[in-house]
C-alpha positions as CSV (number, residue, x, y, z in Angstrom):
1,M,-17.9,89.8,-2.0
2,T,-17.5,86.6,-3.9
3,S,-15.5,84.2,-2.5
4,K,-12.5,82.5,-5.0
5,Q,-14.3,79.0,-4.7
6,D,-17.8,80.8,-5.8
7,Y,-16.0,82.3,-9.0
8,Y,-14.3,79.1,-10.4
9,R,-17.9,77.7,-9.6
10,Q,-19.2,80.6,-11.9
11,K,-16.6,79.8,-14.0
12,Q,-17.5,76.1,-14.3
13,Q,-20.8,77.1,-15.2
14,E,-19.9,79.6,-17.8
15,W,-17.0,77.2,-19.6
16,D,-20.1,74.5,-19.2
17,S,-22.4,76.6,-21.3
18,K,-19.9,76.7,-23.8
19,S,-18.5,73.1,-23.8
20,G,-19.0,70.7,-26.1
21,K,-18.4,67.6,-23.1
22,F,-20.9,66.1,-21.3
23,A,-20.9,63.3,-18.3
24,Y,-21.7,59.7,-19.5
25,W,-23.7,57.8,-16.7
26,K,-22.3,54.0,-16.3
27,P,-24.6,51.7,-13.6
28,K,-22.7,50.5,-10.9
29,P,-23.1,47.0,-10.3
30,G,-26.3,46.3,-8.2
31,E,-29.4,48.7,-8.1
32,N,-29.1,52.1,-9.5
33,V,-31.9,54.3,-9.2
34,I,-32.6,57.1,-12.1
35,R,-34.8,59.6,-13.7
36,I,-35.2,59.6,-16.9
37,L,-35.6,63.6,-18.4
38,P,-38.5,64.4,-20.4
39,P,-37.9,66.1,-23.8
40,F,-36.9,69.7,-23.9
41,N,-40.1,72.3,-24.2
42,P,-39.1,75.5,-25.1
43,D,-42.5,77.1,-24.2
44,S,-42.5,76.0,-20.5
45,P,-39.7,73.9,-19.3
46,L,-41.7,72.5,-16.3
47,S,-44.2,71.6,-19.0
48,Y,-44.1,67.8,-20.5
49,P,-44.4,68.6,-24.4
50,E,-47.0,67.4,-26.5
51,F,-45.8,64.0,-28.2
52,D,-45.6,63.7,-31.8
53,P,-44.0,60.2,-33.6
54,D,-42.5,62.6,-36.4
55,D,-40.8,65.2,-34.0
56,V,-37.8,63.4,-32.8
57,S,-37.6,66.6,-30.4
58,T,-40.7,65.3,-28.9
59,H,-39.6,62.2,-27.9
60,F,-37.1,61.5,-25.0
61,F,-34.4,59.2,-26.3
62,R,-32.5,59.4,-29.8
63,E,-31.9,56.3,-32.1
64,Y,-28.1,56.2,-33.9
65,E,-25.4,53.9,-35.2
66,Y,-21.9,53.6,-33.8
67,V,-18.7,51.7,-34.2
68,F,-17.0,50.9,-31.2
69,K,-13.7,49.5,-32.0
70,C,-13.1,51.7,-35.7
71,G,-9.8,51.9,-37.8
72,G,-6.2,51.3,-36.5
73,A,-6.8,53.5,-33.3
74,G,-10.0,51.4,-32.2
75,R,-11.9,54.2,-31.1
76,K,-15.6,55.4,-31.4
77,I,-16.9,56.9,-34.0
78,I,-20.4,58.0,-35.6
79,P,-20.5,57.4,-38.8
80,R,-21.6,60.4,-40.8
81,T,-24.2,58.6,-43.7
82,Q,-26.9,57.9,-41.6
83,F,-27.1,61.6,-41.2
84,G,-27.2,61.8,-45.2
85,L,-24.0,63.3,-44.9
86,S,-21.6,61.9,-48.2
87,D,-18.4,63.0,-47.1
88,D,-18.0,60.0,-44.5
89,P,-14.4,58.2,-45.2
90,F,-15.2,55.5,-42.7
91,E,-17.8,54.4,-45.8
92,A,-14.9,53.5,-47.7
93,Y,-12.5,52.4,-45.1
94,R,-15.3,49.5,-44.3
95,T,-16.0,49.0,-48.1
96,S,-12.1,48.1,-48.2
97,L,-12.2,46.0,-45.8
98,E,-15.7,44.1,-46.8
99,K,-13.1,43.7,-50.2
100,R,-10.7,42.5,-48.5
101,A,-12.2,40.1,-46.5
102,H,-14.0,38.4,-49.2
103,A,-10.9,38.3,-51.1
104,G,-9.8,35.5,-48.1
105,D,-7.8,38.5,-46.3
106,K,-8.4,37.1,-42.1
107,T,-6.9,40.1,-40.9
108,A,-9.4,42.6,-42.8
109,A,-12.0,39.7,-41.7
110,A,-11.1,40.3,-38.2
111,M,-11.2,44.2,-38.4
112,L,-14.8,44.1,-40.1
113,R,-16.1,42.6,-37.2
114,N,-15.2,45.3,-35.0
115,N,-15.9,48.3,-37.5
116,T,-19.6,47.0,-37.9
117,P,-22.0,49.4,-37.0
118,Q,-24.3,49.0,-34.1
119,K,-27.6,50.4,-32.7
120,A,-27.7,52.4,-29.8
121,V,-30.3,54.3,-27.8
122,G,-29.0,57.6,-25.9
123,M,-31.4,59.6,-23.3
124,W,-30.6,62.0,-20.7
125,I,-31.4,60.9,-17.3
126,I,-30.8,61.9,-13.6
127,D,-28.7,59.7,-11.1
128,R,-30.5,60.0,-7.7
129,N,-27.6,58.5,-6.0
130,N,-25.6,62.0,-7.5
131,E,-28.2,64.7,-8.1
132,E,-25.4,67.0,-7.8
133,A,-23.6,65.8,-10.9
134,G,-26.8,66.9,-12.7
135,P,-28.0,65.8,-16.3
136,Q,-25.8,62.9,-17.6
137,F,-26.0,61.1,-21.0
138,W,-27.1,57.3,-20.9
139,E,-26.1,55.4,-24.2
140,T,-27.7,51.8,-24.0
141,T,-28.5,48.9,-26.1
142,L,-31.6,48.6,-27.9
143,N,-32.5,45.7,-25.9
144,N,-32.7,47.3,-22.5
145,M,-34.5,50.4,-24.2
146,K,-37.3,47.7,-25.4
147,A,-37.7,47.0,-21.5
148,I,-37.7,50.4,-20.7
149,V,-40.6,51.4,-23.5
150,S,-42.7,48.2,-22.3
151,I,-42.6,50.4,-19.3
152,C,-43.4,53.4,-20.6
153,A,-46.3,51.7,-23.4
154,D,-48.3,50.2,-19.9
155,P,-51.3,52.7,-19.2
156,W,-50.8,51.8,-15.4
157,F,-47.2,53.6,-15.5
158,G,-47.9,56.2,-17.7
159,D,-45.3,58.5,-18.7
160,I,-42.1,57.9,-16.9
161,D,-40.4,60.4,-17.8
162,R,-42.9,63.4,-16.9
163,P,-41.5,65.9,-14.5
164,V,-44.7,65.9,-12.7
165,P,-47.6,63.4,-12.5
166,D,-50.4,64.4,-15.0
167,K,-53.7,65.6,-13.9
168,N,-55.1,61.6,-13.6
169,G,-51.8,61.3,-10.8
170,R,-49.8,59.0,-13.9
171,G,-46.3,58.8,-15.1
172,A,-43.7,60.5,-13.3
173,R,-41.8,57.6,-12.0
174,D,-38.6,57.0,-11.1
175,L,-36.3,53.7,-12.6
176,K,-34.7,51.2,-10.6
177,V,-31.7,49.7,-12.6
178,I,-30.5,46.4,-11.1
179,Y,-26.7,45.7,-13.3
180,T,-25.1,42.4,-13.2
181,P,-21.9,43.0,-15.1
182,K,-20.4,40.3,-17.3
183,E,-18.0,39.2,-14.4
184,K,-20.8,38.2,-12.1
185,A,-23.2,37.0,-14.7
186,K,-23.8,33.0,-15.4
187,N,-23.5,33.4,-19.1
188,G,-20.8,35.9,-19.3
189,F,-23.1,38.7,-20.9
190,A,-23.9,41.7,-18.9
191,K,-27.3,41.7,-17.5
192,Y,-30.1,44.4,-17.2
193,E,-33.6,44.6,-14.9
194,F,-35.5,47.6,-14.9
195,I,-38.3,48.0,-12.5
196,A,-40.4,51.6,-12.2
197,D,-41.4,52.8,-9.0
198,P,-44.9,52.0,-7.9
199,Q,-45.1,55.3,-6.4
200,T,-45.6,58.8,-8.6
201,S,-43.2,61.6,-7.9
202,K,-42.0,65.3,-9.1
203,L,-38.8,65.6,-10.5
204,H,-37.7,67.3,-7.8
205,N,-39.2,68.6,-4.3
206,D,-37.2,71.9,-5.6
207,D,-38.9,73.8,-7.9
208,D,-35.4,75.6,-8.6
209,K,-33.6,72.9,-8.8
210,M,-36.2,71.1,-11.5
211,L,-36.0,74.1,-13.5
212,E,-32.5,74.6,-13.6
213,W,-32.5,70.5,-14.8
214,L,-34.9,71.5,-17.4
215,S,-34.5,74.7,-18.7
216,T,-31.3,73.9,-21.0
217,D,-32.2,72.0,-24.7
218,L,-29.5,69.3,-24.0
219,W,-29.9,68.0,-26.8
220,Q,-29.1,70.8,-28.9
221,K,-26.1,72.1,-25.7
222,Y,-24.4,68.7,-26.9
223,P,-24.8,68.3,-30.6
224,N,-22.2,65.3,-30.9
225,V,-23.6,63.5,-28.1
226,C,-25.1,61.0,-30.4
227,G,-24.2,63.2,-33.7
228,P,-22.1,62.9,-36.6
229,S,-18.3,62.5,-35.5
230,D,-16.0,65.0,-37.3
231,V,-14.5,64.4,-40.8
232,G,-11.0,64.4,-39.6
233,Y,-11.1,62.4,-36.6
234,I,-12.7,59.8,-38.3
235,Q,-9.9,59.7,-40.8
236,A,-7.5,60.1,-37.7
237,V,-9.0,57.2,-36.1
238,I,-8.5,55.0,-39.2
239,D,-5.3,56.0,-39.7
240,D,-4.5,55.9,-36.0
241,T,-3.2,59.5,-35.6
242,V,-6.0,60.4,-33.4
243,D,-3.0,62.3,-31.0
244,E,-1.5,64.4,-34.0
245,Y,-5.1,65.3,-34.9
246,F,-5.7,66.3,-31.4
247,A,-2.3,68.3,-31.9
248,S,-3.6,70.2,-35.0
249,K,-6.9,71.5,-33.2
250,R,-4.1,72.9,-30.4
251,D,-1.9,74.6,-32.9
252,E,-5.3,75.8,-35.0
253,Q,-5.0,78.1,-32.3
254,H,-2.5,79.7,-32.7
255,G,-1.1,79.1,-29.2
256,E,-4.0,80.7,-27.5
257,P,-5.5,77.7,-25.7
258,E,-9.3,77.3,-25.2
259,P,-10.6,77.7,-21.5
260,P,-11.1,74.3,-19.7
261,T,-13.9,72.7,-21.3
262,D,-14.7,69.9,-18.8
263,G,-17.9,71.1,-16.8
264,S,-17.1,69.3,-13.9
265,R,-13.5,67.2,-13.3
266,W,-10.6,66.5,-14.8
267,W,-7.7,63.3,-14.6
268,V,-4.7,65.0,-12.5
269,F,-1.3,63.5,-11.9
270,L,-0.8,63.6,-8.1
271,M,1.7,61.5,-6.2
272,G,2.4,59.1,-8.8
273,K,-1.6,58.2,-9.4
274,A,-4.0,59.7,-11.6
275,V,-7.0,61.5,-9.3
276,Q,-9.9,63.0,-10.1
277,L,-10.6,66.7,-9.5
278,P,-13.1,69.6,-9.9
279,V,-12.2,72.6,-11.7
280,W,-12.2,74.9,-9.0
281,E,-9.7,73.0,-6.8
282,L,-7.5,72.2,-9.7
283,Q,-7.5,76.1,-10.5
284,E,-6.6,76.6,-6.5
285,R,-3.6,74.3,-7.0
286,I,-2.4,75.8,-10.0
287,D,-2.8,79.6,-8.2
288,K,-0.4,78.2,-5.5
289,G,2.5,77.1,-8.1
290,E,1.9,73.8,-8.8
291,K,2.7,72.7,-12.4
292,L,0.5,69.9,-13.2
293,Q,-0.6,66.9,-15.8
294,I,-4.2,67.2,-16.4
295,M,-6.2,65.4,-19.1
296,P,-9.6,65.5,-19.8
297,L,-12.4,63.2,-18.0
298,D,-13.2,61.6,-21.0
299,Q,-9.6,60.5,-22.2
300,S,-10.4,62.3,-25.5
301,S,-6.6,63.3,-25.4
302,S,-3.8,62.6,-23.8
303,W,-1.6,63.9,-20.6
304,A,-0.7,67.4,-21.1
305,D,0.6,70.4,-18.8
306,A,-2.6,72.1,-17.7
307,S,-1.5,75.7,-19.4
308,E,-2.2,73.8,-23.0
309,Y,-5.9,73.1,-21.8
310,G,-6.3,76.9,-20.9
311,F,-5.7,76.3,-17.1
312,D,-2.5,79.1,-16.8
313,R,-0.3,80.6,-19.8
314,T,2.7,79.7,-18.6
315,Q,5.4,77.9,-20.9
316,P,4.1,74.3,-21.0
317,E,6.4,70.6,-20.5
318,A,6.5,68.0,-22.7
319,P,3.2,65.9,-22.4
320,Q,3.8,62.4,-20.8
321,P,2.6,59.9,-23.1
322,P,-1.4,58.6,-22.1
323,P,-1.1,55.5,-20.2
324,S,-3.3,52.2,-20.5
325,P,-6.7,52.5,-19.5
326,S,-5.3,49.8,-17.1
327,T,-2.6,51.4,-16.1
328,P,-1.7,54.5,-13.9
329,P,0.7,57.7,-15.9
330,V,4.0,57.2,-14.8
331,P,5.8,60.1,-13.8
332,Q,8.5,61.8,-15.1
333,S,11.7,61.2,-13.5
334,A,12.8,64.0,-10.6
335,P,16.0,66.4,-12.3
336,S,19.4,65.5,-11.3
337,L,20.7,68.1,-8.8
338,P,23.7,70.5,-10.4
339,T,27.3,69.0,-9.1
340,P,28.2,72.2,-6.3
341,K,31.6,73.7,-7.9
342,V,34.8,73.4,-5.3
343,P,37.2,75.8,-5.6
344,S,40.5,74.8,-5.7
345,T,42.4,77.0,-3.1
346,P,39.7,77.4,0.1
347,P,39.2,81.2,0.4
348,V,40.9,82.6,3.8
349,A,38.0,83.5,6.4
350,P,38.0,87.0,7.3
351,Q,39.0,88.1,10.6
352,P,36.1,88.9,13.1
353,P,36.0,92.9,14.0
354,S,37.3,94.2,16.9
355,I,34.9,94.4,20.2
356,P,34.7,98.1,21.1
357,G,36.3,98.7,24.3
358,A,38.7,95.9,24.8
359,N,42.2,96.2,26.3
360,T,44.0,95.2,23.0
361,P,47.0,97.2,21.7
362,P,46.0,98.5,18.3
363,Q,47.0,96.7,15.4
364,H,49.4,99.1,13.5
365,P,51.3,98.1,9.9
366,V,55.3,98.0,10.8
367,P,56.8,101.1,8.8
368,S,60.2,100.2,6.7
369,D,63.4,101.3,7.8
370,L,63.4,104.8,5.5
371,D,60.2,106.2,6.8
372,A,61.2,105.3,10.6
373,L,64.5,107.4,9.6
374,N,62.5,110.4,8.1
375,R,60.2,110.8,10.8
376,T,63.6,110.8,13.5
377,V,64.8,113.5,11.3
378,Q,62.2,115.8,11.1
379,A,61.7,115.6,14.8
380,I,65.2,116.5,15.6
381,S,64.9,119.4,13.2
382,S,61.8,120.4,13.8
383,P,61.9,124.0,17.0
384,P,60.6,122.7,19.7
385,P,56.7,124.1,20.8
386,T,56.5,127.3,21.8
387,V,54.2,128.2,25.1
388,P,51.9,131.3,25.1
389,A,53.0,133.9,27.9
390,A,49.8,133.3,30.4
391,E,50.8,129.9,30.6
392,M,54.1,130.3,31.4
393,E,53.2,132.5,34.1
394,K,50.6,129.9,35.4
395,M,53.3,127.0,35.5
396,L,56.0,129.2,36.9
397,E,53.8,130.5,40.0
């Protein structure tokens, strides 16, 4: 029989397969060890696909442009024009900033710097220190990609993204990423170093686990990972109406929330601070009657009752405002207790019942004078009771 926890994990995988969300990988300070996943091979997931320089589906990475702090909301977008789409509101917005900056508007000039597209490269990786998380998306800079490609271009290392070494025993290597955050760097800029493992190795010793990681086209499963941002979202970022945009998306569902969309964990507001919980534990708490305020792991929308994200069907409470990245959410104040009503005249306590068999005289109500007189007259006027002859004879014996 399937346990409740197993059921939740199955639902998690089901939701994850339908999800538009994914896990971003961020290196931790110091040494990190990753494995770059190979391109998806629909014919044989465990086999390395034949390389075609003109076919990006045979490359393990994608190149694209993004804007990190776009518009009034200062949020990341991926402009649409680079994909040949002409319905991109960002283009008109940026053109307007350029005109104002050229006219001497210092505010527009400062905003223009934040609204200049930057090159980025993305790839799917496995974190060797967190393999249970599965494939994660890593977005990095062109400079970092140059260093990685220089390793891949070295014949001695070969294709480090291979799931298994080739017939000559090359490729298939882990990559050590040594990360120094800007706070600890001497020049104030974050620093990366990349070292390929001198030994080749399989992607995973368990072929079933390896097949699980390689049997899905992650670029197709998550088309927005480095694809064009939604037109409405870009406009909302420009206008600083992102919360309204997500609210309108929920309204389009006609009150029926979608199933939870994060495949692994959610931010949950517990005991005055934000913590991360897996889906199954979150659902287990809700089943016990807890009403929780939650937020997606990527903070793409604000704190709201769990029901608004599909975890139950109860009437949602008003969501709290989203916290700043460095400030934990502030809990709602506890409701005041109702004031007890005190009666003006205290009620008389009832008398306890008499104990059976106790030597206490029976309590009778006091009769009125007229009732007593009537009973006396009736007793005088009533004839004496007759005694049967048989009993009289016995009495006289």
